[in-house]
VOBA-1610 file (N, C-alpha, C; in pm, whole numbers, padded with zeros to 5 digits, always signed):
BEGIN
Met-02285+08236-14785Met-02268+08134-14843Met-02361+08037-14763Asp-02430+07986-14798Asp-02467+07834-14771Asp-02399+07691-14756Asp-02357+07655-14619Asp-02251+07583-14590Asp-02314+07470-14582Thr-02482+07406-14589Thr-02544+07297-14556Thr-02501+07179-14628Gln-02469+07072-14581Gln-02415+06940-14650Gln-02505+06843-14624Ala-02591+06854-14581Ala-02707+06758-14529Ala-02827+06816-14473Thr-02940+06724-14459Thr-03049+06803-14339Thr-03097+06682-14303Phe-03151+06674-14199Phe-03196+06541-14094Phe-03316+06622-14032Glu-03442+06528-14045Glu-03551+06543-13958Glu-03541+06483-13856Val-03589+06555-13725Val-03566+06478-13618Val-03703+06428-13558Thr-03699+06281-13529Thr-03823+06190-13475Thr-03860+06196-13338Gln-03717+06186-13262Gln-03762+06201-13121Gln-03609+06225-13057Val-03637+06284-12948Val-03531+06336-12863Val-03490+06173-12754Val-03362+06127-12755Val-03401+06018-12700Val-03328+06036-12518Glu-03388+05961-12447Glu-03342+05982-12289Glu-03377+05819-12263Pro-03297+05801-12118Pro-03197+05897-12062Pro-03053+05896-12183Phe-03025+06027-12156Phe-02889+06089-12235Phe-02801+05979-12226Pro-02717+05959-12334Pro-02572+05934-12333Pro-02505+06007-12191Pro-02386+05954-12152Pro-02326+06015-12098Pro-02217+06127-12159Gly-02257+06245-12186Gly-02193+06414-12213Gly-02209+06413-12379Ala-02354+06364-12373Ala-02437+06374-12481Ala-02598+06380-12498Ile-02646+06451-12629Ile-02785+06397-12626Ile-02790+06289-12760Ala-02887+06222-12756Ala-02893+06181-12903Ala-03039+06194-12938Leu-03047+06175-13084Leu-03166+06211-13157Leu-03191+06106-13283His-03283+06056-13279His-03351+05943-13360His-03407+06022-13499Gly-03419+06007-13632Gly-03432+06057-13732Gly-03424+06017-13860His-03441+06089-13957His-03392+06037-14092His-03301+06136-14212Ile-03195+06135-14249Ile-03112+06206-14330Ile-03238+06245-14440Arg-03222+06323-14463Arg-03330+06415-14600Arg-03242+06414-14659Ser-03136+06466-14692Ser-03083+06509-14785Ser-02896+06470-14714Gly-02826+06491-14846Gly-02657+06476-14815Gly-02598+06357-14750Thr-02469+06379-14705Thr-02437+06280-14584Thr-02378+06325-14440Val-02393+06247-14342Val-02397+06289-14211Val-02275+06206-14144Arg-02183+06271-14091Arg-02067+06177-14047Arg-02057+06259-13928Ala-01990+06177-13818Ala-01928+06246-13698Ala-01828+06364-13743Gly-01787+06469-13626Gly-01705+06557-13685Gly-01802+06690-13767Leu-01914+06658-13808Leu-01999+06772-13862Leu-02043+06843-13759Ile-02121+06988-13780Ile-02218+06986-13713Ile-02358+07018-13747Val-02454+07019-13622Val-02601+07026-13618Val-02561+07216-13606Lys-02678+07263-13666Lys-02666+07441-13654Lys-02828+07458-13660Ile-02856+07539-13554Ile-02966+07554-13518Ile-03026+07682-13544Ser-03128+07745-13647Ser-03120+07925-13635Ser-03197+07945-13538Val-03182+08014-13405Val-03253+08061-13298Val-03336+08169-13362Asn-03297+08284-13442Asn-03366+08408-13488Asn-03266+08437-13588Ser-03250+08547-13694Ser-03204+08581-13779Ser-03079+08627-13724Gln-03002+08619-13643Gln-02900+08734-13607Gln-02828+08614-13532Met-02894+08496-13472Met-02799+08433-13382Met-02792+08236-13452Asp-02701+08192-13445Asp-02728+08045-13470Asp-02643+07962-13346Leu-02669+07894-13324Leu-02641+07783-13234Leu-02584+07672-13293Val-02464+07590-13267Val-02402+07508-13354Val-02367+07371-13221Ile-02377+07235-13274Ile-02337+07143-13193Ile-02261+07037-13264Pro-02148+06983-13214Pro-02092+06900-13283Pro-02156+06742-13251Ile-02158+06682-13408Ile-02225+06561-13418Ile-02051+06435-13377Lys-02077+06386-13218Lys-01999+06264-13188Lys-02033+06119-13298Ser-02167+06120-13317Ser-02108+06023-13384Ser-02255+05953-13485Val-02310+05879-13558Val-02428+05853-13606Val-02417+05703-13647Glu-02501+05647-13634Glu-02543+05516-13592Glu-02723+05502-13664Ser-02690+05362-13722Ser-02811+05341-13790Ser-02898+05286-13688Val-03052+05258-13623Val-03092+05218-13529Val-03279+05179-13579Glu-03301+05136-13499Glu-03438+05081-13568Glu-03574+05168-13496Gly-03647+05228-13550Gly-03676+05318-13478Gly-03842+05273-13443Pro-03976+05340-13442Pro-04080+05294-13411Pro-04128+05238-13535Asp-04172+05147-13490Asp-04268+05038-13590Asp-04157+04968-13655Asn-04059+04918-13624Asn-03955+04880-13673Asn-03920+04930-13824Glu-03915+05109-13813Glu-03834+05127-13904Glu-03701+05144-13919Arg-03633+05178-14037Arg-03488+05203-13977Arg-03489+05359-13959Ala-03358+05392-13886Ala-03383+05512-13864Ala-03245+05565-13832Val-03212+05677-13802Val-03082+05733-13776Val-03059+05810-13662Arg-02970+05737-13561Arg-02915+05814-13426Arg-02787+05894-13429Leu-02846+05990-13427Leu-02719+06139-13407Leu-02708+06149-13266Val-02563+06135-13263Val-02536+06105-13113Val-02439+06270-13099Leu-02483+06378-13010Leu-02468+06524-13028Leu-02358+06572-12902Asp-02246+06607-12905Asp-02145+06613-12801Asp-02195+06732-12698Val-02223+06673-12583Val-02281+06792-12461Val-02177+06740-12358Pro-02080+06781-12300Pro-02026+06726-12231Pro-02062+06784-12116Glu-02139+06908-12078Glu-02198+06959-11973Glu-02319+06919-11899Pro-02376+06818-11797Pro-02446+06731-11818Pro-02606+06808-11765Glu-02558+06966-11737Glu-02632+07066-11676Glu-02691+07139-11792Leu-02615+07121-11916Leu-02695+07144-12056Leu-02729+07073-12122Gln-02739+06909-12131Gln-02829+06830-12210Gln-02947+06869-12158Ala-03064+06910-12084Ala-03179+06928-12088Ala-03225+07045-12193Leu-03107+07117-12192Leu-03130+07277-12266Leu-03113+07263-12381Trp-03028+07164-12430Trp-03003+07154-12572Trp-03092+07062-12627Ser-03127+06936-12565Ser-03243+06862-12614Ser-03395+06959-12602Ala-03391+07040-12520Ala-03563+07143-12557Ala-03503+07181-12685Leu-03425+07223-12783Leu-03441+07319-12876Leu-03458+07210-12986Phe-03478+07073-12987Phe-03501+06991-13084Phe-03673+06929-13065Leu-03747+06939-13192Leu-03868+06872-13140Leu-03886+06781-13268Pro-04000+06701-13273Pro-04016+06592-13374Pro-04083+06677-13472Gly-04060+06664-13573Gly-04058+06736-13702Gly-03960+06818-13740Asp-03851+06865-13662Asp-03764+06982-13687Asp-03712+06917-13827Val-03674+07023-13893Val-03547+06971-14003Val-03431+07093-13976Val-03325+07022-13906Val-03212+07093-13900Val-03070+07070-14023Ser-03008+07176-14007Ser-02904+07201-14105Ser-02779+07076-14062Ile-02716+07031-14161Ile-02557+06963-14069Ile-02483+07051-14164Glu-02353+07081-14165Glu-02279+07147-14198Glu-02116+07123-14150Ser-02021+07126-14200Ser-01884+07148-14185Ser-01839+07258-14096Pro-01748+07200-13979Pro-01689+07294-13901Pro-01632+07417-13964Ser-01650+07560-13920Ser-01578+07636-13969Ser-01447+07642-13976Ala-01414+07698-14086Ala-01229+07659-14104Ala-01162+07758-14028Glu-01206+07854-13995Glu-01128+07973-13925Glu-01216+07982-13755Pro-01157+07909-13673Pro-01196+07914-13529Pro-01197+08065-13513Ala-01289+08103-13401Ala-01298+08233-13349Ala-01196+08251-13252Pro-01131+08380-13265Pro-00991+08362-13193Pro-01024+08352-13040Pro-00936+08341-12912Pro-00956+08284-12765Pro-01047+08450-12738Arg-01153+08418-12603Arg-01151+08564-12565Arg-01036+08608-12554Gly-01063+08736-12544Gly-00952+08853-12512Gly-00886+08901-12595Thr-00877+08819-12681Thr-00785+08821-12850Thr-00797+08952-12891Arg-00730+09033-12939Arg-00726+09168-13018Arg-00701+09130-13125Leu-00782+09181-13217Leu-00805+09164-13372Leu-00729+09241-13443Asn-00709+09355-13405Asn-00669+09496-13472Asn-00521+09473-13396Arg-00382+09500-13466Arg-00252+09437-13403Arg-00238+09559-13429Asp-00275+09678-13488Asp-00231+09781-13544Asp-00236+09903-13443Arg-00149+09959-13413Arg-00176+10098-13312Arg-00067+10191-13336
//
């Protein structure tokens, strides 16, 4: 089932990075985007990466056009450059609700019958 609530077209990865985050400028192509949703990036047919949206702001883009800034939560400074490299101008990414069923903690046995 497709959980896409919105799509966002990236026009720029903003540097320097805000503390604990990366910022993308672009345009909402469909739907509604708000803090607390996630950006989903499909790496291949078997793996998707997700990153939480920390805030959504209206900004002035190139040539004085209105744009949207998505601030994405990346608390580990060493991962900011890695995450930012996943976004290129022209990319259209999916915005979704976080999963209602969080993954169990590592080491949790799912089959309790023995």
